[in-house]
N, C-alpha and C positions, 0 to 999 in steps of 0.2 A: 336330097342335098348332101354333098360330101361333108363328112365330119372334119372339123379343123383339128390340127394337132393340139395336143394337151401337154402343158407343163404343170408339174406339181412342185410347190415350194413349201417346205416344212420349216416353221419358225422355232428354233431351238437355241436362241442366243441369250435368253434371260438368266438372271442371277438366282432367282428362287430364294430370296433372303429368308423367307418364313420357314424354309425347310431346316435352316440352321445346320448346314451339313458341308463337309469337305468334298462331297460328291456332287457332280452336276445334277441339277434337278431332273432333267429328262432321262437320266440314267438310273434313277431310283426304281427298284423293281415293283411291279404291280402284278400280283398272282404269278410271281416267279420270273417275270420278264421285265427288262428295262422299259419304262413307259414309252420311250422313243420308238421301240421296236414295233409298237402297235401302229404308229403313224407311217413307219416304213412299209409295213404290210399293206396299209391302205393305198399308199402311193403305187405299189406294185400291182394292185388289183383293179385300177381304173383305166388302164390302157394308156398311160402317159409315155411319150417318147423322150421326155427329159424330166429328170427328177433331181432336186437339189435340196440341201439342208442349210439354213442360215445358222452359223455358229458364231459365238462371241465369248461369253463368260465360260472359262474352262474349255476353250475351243479344242485344244489338243486332245483332251480326254474324250470329248464328244466325237471328234473326227476319227479317232482310233477305233471307235465302236462301229462306224459305218462300214458296210460291205465295200471292199475295194473296187473301184471303177463303176459300180452300179449307181452310186449317188454322187453328184457334184457337191462341192462345198462352197458356200458364199460367206465371206467374212464380214462381220459387223463389229468393228473394233471399239466403237463407242455405242453405248446403249441409249439411243435417242428415240426409241419408240418403234412401234410395229410398221409404221409407214416408212421410216428410215431403214428398217431391216429389209423390207421388200424392195426398196430402191436399190439396194446393193446387188440385186439379182437382175440387173438390166438385160443381160444377155438372154435370159429365159423369157423375157417379155416381148422380144423382137419378133416382127412378122405377124401374119394373121393367124393367131392361135388363141386358145383359151388357157387361162391360168387358174389353177386350183391352189388356194392357200390354206394350209392346215397348221394347227398348233401342235407342237411336240409334246404337250402336256395334257392331251385330251384322249386318253386311251379307251374310252367307252364308245367313241364314235364307230359306227358300223359301215361297212362297204355298201350295204344296201341303200342306206341313207345318202351316201356320197354319190352313188350312181343316179339316184333320183334328183339330186341337186344339179349334177352336170346335165342330165337330160332336160330338166326344167329350164336351165340357163340357155341351152341351145334352142329349145323350142320357142322361147319367148324372145330370143334375140336381144337379151338385156345387156347393158354395159356392166352391171354388177348384179350378182345373185348372192343372197345371204341366207345361210341356214339359221333359222330362229327357233325358239321354243318358249313356252310359257311356264313360269315357275311360281310357287307360292312366295318364296323369299328371294327377290332379285338382287339383294345386296352384293356388291362387288362386280356386277356385270353391266355392260353397256346396254341402254334401253333402246328399243326400236320405236321410233316416233313415226306415226302414220298420220296422213292428212286426209283430204277428201277422197272418197271411194277406196279408203283403206290403203292408199298408196304410201309406200315408204318414202319419207322425206329426209330422214337423218338417223344417225346412231349417236346417242349422247352418252359419253362416259360418265360414270356415277359422280366423280368429283366435280364435273362441270354441269351437272343436271340441276334443274330447279326442283323444289319439293313436289310439284305436280308431275314432273317427268320421272322422278324417282319412284312414284307410285305405280308406274307402268309395269305390268308383269311380263310382257314379252321382251325377251333378251336376245342379244347377239351371242351366238355360240363361238364366234371367232373362226368360223369356217366360211370361205367365200369362193365364188367362181367369177372371174373377171374376163372381159374382152381385153386381150393383151395390148393392142395398140392404145386403147383408151386408158388403161391402167398406167402404161409407160408415160403418157403425157400428163396424167393427173398427179402422179407422184412428185413431179417437179413443181407443182403448184401448192403443195402442202405447206402449212405454216405452223409454228410452235406457239401460237397465241392461245394457250390453255393452261390449266392449273398445274400441270406436270411439266410444261415446257418441252413437250415431245411432239414428234410428227406422228399423228394418229392415222392409221390406215382407215379407220372408220370415217374420216373426213372425206374420203374419196366418194362416199355415197352422196353427200351434199353437192359435191362438184358435178356428179352425174345428173342430179336433179336440176341444178342450175343450168346445165347444158341442154335440158329437155330430153335426156336419154332415159331409157327404161331401167328401173331398179326393181329386181325380182326378189321376193321373199318366199322361202320354202319353209313351212312350219313342220318340225318333227314333234310328234306327240310324246315321244319318250324323252322326258327332260333329263334323264340320266346321261344321255349322250353328250350333253353340254358341259358335264362336270369337268372343269379344269382343275388341275392339282397344283396347289400352292402351299400346302402344309402337310404335316404327317397325318393329321386327322383325315384330310381329304384323300391322302394316299391309301389309308386303311379302308375308307368307304368305297373307293373305286375298286380295290381288290375284292371286297365283299360282293359288290355288284357283279363283277366279272365271274367270281366263283359260282354264284347262283345261276348266272347265265349258262355257264359250262355244265353244271350239274343238271339243269333243266333240259339242256340239249341231249345229254347222255340218257336221261330217263325217257325222253321222247323217242330215242333211237332203240330202246329196248333194254337198257341197263337198269338194274335195281340198285338204288342208293338207299340203304336202310335208314341212315341218319344224315340228311344233308347238312345239318348244323355242325357236324364234326368231320365232314369229309372234304378233303382238299384235292382238287384235280386241276392241273395247270392247262392252259389253252391248247397246247400242241399235243396233248395226250389223246390217244385213240383207244376206245374200249369196245369190244364186240358185244353183240346182243346176247341176252340171257346170262350175262356176267353179273355177279352180286358183289357190291362193295359194302363191307360191314363198317361199323363206326370207327372213326379215327384212322381211316385209310388215307394215305397221302400218295398221289401219283404225280411225278414231276418230270420236266424236260420232255424229251422225244420218246416217251414211253409208249409202247404198243401192247395192249392186252387182247387176247383172243376171245372167242365165244365160250360161254358156259364155264367161266372160271369163278372162283370164289376167293376173295381176298379179305383178310382181316380177322379180328379187329387189330388195330394198332400195327398196320403193315405200311412200310414205306418203300416205294419203288421209284428209282430215278434212272431215266435214259436207258431203259432196258426193254427187251422184247420178250413177251411171254405168250406162249402158244395157247391152244384151246384146251378146255377141260382141265385146267391146272388149279390145284388147291394150294393156297398160301395162307397158313394159319397164323396164330397169335404172334405179334411182336417180331416179325421178320424184317430184315433190311436187304434190299436187292439193288445193286448199283452197277450200271453199265455192263449188264450181263444178258445172256440169251438162255431162255428156258423153252424147251420144246413141249409138245402136247403131252397131256396125261402125267405130268410130274406132280409130286407131293413134297411140299416144302414146309418146314417148321414143326412145332413152334420154336421161336428164338433161333432162327437160322440167319446167317449173314453171308450173302453172296457178294463178294467184293469185285471190283472192276476186272473184266477179262474172264469171268467165269462163264462156262457153257454147260448146260445140262441137256443131254439127249432125251429122247422120248422115254417116258415111264421111269425116270430117275426119282429116287426118294432120298431126300436129305432132311434130317430130323433135328431133334433137340440140341441146341448149342453146337451146331456144326458150322464151321467157317470154311468157305471155299474162296480161293483167290487165284486168278490167272490160270485156271485149270479147266480141262474138259473131262466130264464124266459121261461115260458111254451108256448106251441104251440099257435100261432095266437094272442098272447098278444101284446100290444102296449104301448110304452112310447114315445110320440111324441116330447116333448119339455121340456128343462130346468129342468131335474129331476136328482136326485141322488138315485141310488138303490145299497145299500151295504149290504153284508151279509144277503141276502134275498132269499127266495124261493117263486117265483111268479108262480101261476098256469096258466092254459090255459084260453084263451079268456078274459084276464084281461085288463082293460083300466086304465093306470096311467096318471092322469091329469097333465097339465103343472105346474111346480114349486113344485112337490111332492118330498119329501126327506124321506129316512129312517134314523132316528137318531140312528145309530148303535153303537156309541162309547161314553162311559160315562167318559172318561178320564183315565180309568184303563183297561177296558175290552170291547171287541166287543160283541154285542148282536144280535140275529137273529130276523128277521121279516118274517112272513109267510102270504102270501096273496093267498087265495085259489081260485079255478076256478070261473070264471064269475064275479069277483068283479069289481065294478066301483069306482075308487078313484077320487074324484073331485080335481080341481086345488088348488094349494097353500096349500097342506096338509102335515102335519108332522106326521109320524108314529114313535112313540118313542118305540124302542125295549127294552126288548123283548115283542112282541105283535103279535097276530094272528087275521087276518081279515077272517071271515068265508065265506064259499062258497055262492056266489050270493049276498053278502052284498053290500050296497051303503055307501060311505063315502062322506059327504057333503063338498063342497069347503070351504077352509079356516079353516078346522078343525085341532086340535091337538089331536091325538088319543094316549092315554096312557094305555088303557085297551083293552082286547080282545073284538072283535065285533062278536056276534053270527051270524050264517048263516042267510041270508035273511033279515038282519036288516039294517035300515038306521041309521048311526051314525053321530051325529052332535056335534061339540064342538066350540061354538062361544060366544063371549061376546055380550050382548044385544046392539043393535044399538041405539044411541041417536042422536037427532037433537037439536041443540042450535041455536035458532033464532037470527039473527042480527050479529052473530060472523063473518060470511063470509064478510058481507058488511063493517064492521069496519076494517077488515084485508085489504081489497082492498083499502080503503081510506088511511090507513097508508102506504101501499106499494106505492101508487101514489105520496105521499109527498116525498118519498126518491128516486124516479126514475128520 
């Protein structure tokens, strides 16, 4: 049988008053990503031809987060319940299609579970399919009420439930798959005769039962998938669950995580096999780490690409940079955005690189600043060398060609070019281009003043 088209509707209009925040609830980050982004990823993954988000509270903020043209927006100007929210999306329900309804605040839901729900819905021909789970503490969730032969008869919201119904451990996760034409008709028959005076989407289940239509329940054994975020505590709990999921997946793929309790890896990060992450390593954003690397302890990498067999030691920060194979970085190195290290580069203690490319096999071992520079291959940057790239108005470029040796405590005042194979003497301030193969020196003459040191020491001893 040919599959019917699928619409996905994400509910993201709620106020989230328990968050006590000026930020829309669905935009609060979970493991480094706004929680709404997890629902958007799910919508992309299930083969929907139409995808929409219901916005209401702080609609402009939520809408601005959505990828342009990929997701439609549906406005719910008054917060009158989930049934009312879905009713606003009438255009997505038209025609013979299935409609998947997701909550924007359930970031732990997996695409595997969603695909099972859709497949079960289509296989059973149900009017309504509900994702359920069983929890030890069902407080705050709608209860699944079953009748003879375990058939679902209704979903009872907690505020409207009897004591016996509140004792039920099977809950509604807030994730549904509907027959589109049935849902479109049922929404018009919802009433607000409940304790909250809202149009409950859950009442659609009772309408289906009354009409003699099939209601399908799919149980997920992972109760964590049902966690909806309504408070800062739940936000933290969801982040912890996602973090452990990510670390477990990395370890199963061949990555060594020495101390999972202190290691933070965001969902979009990719790490190659046989890489070791030492304690307090943090990997964020779109970071890519190659095979056989070693990072940490206390290393932070954000939105950067690191090749294979790279060593990043204690207390380094790498941001929006590219590092090729076999580089050695740290300790206490800072690669700022726009930095690029070619194969076999070494940058060491307290070296800062910003907006610069350092060529193959070059070294900057200690206490140097390299900004807005192009450094060639086989270059040695002595300790204490800085590129003076900013004149207070504009950034200027320094070029250091292949094979240059720069002595310690050197200032390269940009714009300046050091020619291939040149030598720069220690303690120099270089303000003009240095021709290839040339020794450049810039030092004040050294003077010796006899007797000064002895007088100084005598004076010092009198005051000690």
